[in-house]
N, C-alpha and C positions, 0 to 999 in steps of 0.2 A: 129607857134608852139611854141617858147620861152613863149611867155606872156600865153597859155595856158593850161601848164603843172605848177600846183601847185607846186611840190616835187623838191627842193633842187638839190638833185641828180642827176636829170633828167638834169636838167638847166645846171647844172655844168659839165656833160656829151657830153649833145650839145655843149656847148660852147668849150669846149677841141676839139673834135672833129672836128667842123668849124674851131676853128683856125690851126689844125693840114693839115686840108686837102686846105686850103689857101695856107700853107706855101709851100705845094709841090709844091702847082702849083703856087709858086713864087707869090703870093698877098699878099704881105707882108702885107701891110698897113690894108687890109681886116682882115689878121689873127691877128693884132697887135690890134684890134678892137675888137674883140671876147677874146684874152688873156685880156685888160684890163676890160670889160663887168664882165667877171668871177674873176678879182683881185677885183672888185666892192664888189659883190656877197660875196668874202672868201678874204678878202685881205693878207692872210699867208697860201694861199695854195701854196707849195712847187711845185706842175706841174705847173702851172700858170708862177710861178717865175723863175721856167728853163727856160721853152716855151719863155717866152720873151726875153729872155738872149740869148737864141738861134737864137730869126729870128732874133735880133737887130744886131747879128751878122754877120748874114748872108747878112743882108743888106749893114752894113759897104764893106763886101768883094765885093760885087756886084757895090759898090761905086769906089773900087780902079781901 
């Protein structure tokens, strides 16, 4: 699905929503993979940056 889309906005939205969904399912490693891919496409995207921080914080809390 991602590869078939040539629209960068669609790719960004897909990656962001997949990251959110995986984070809600507590699949943090998968969520970070989606976030990191989004950051490759848009390194300055604040939504991805903030989401990455939030996921990493949840991962740290889960290890306590």
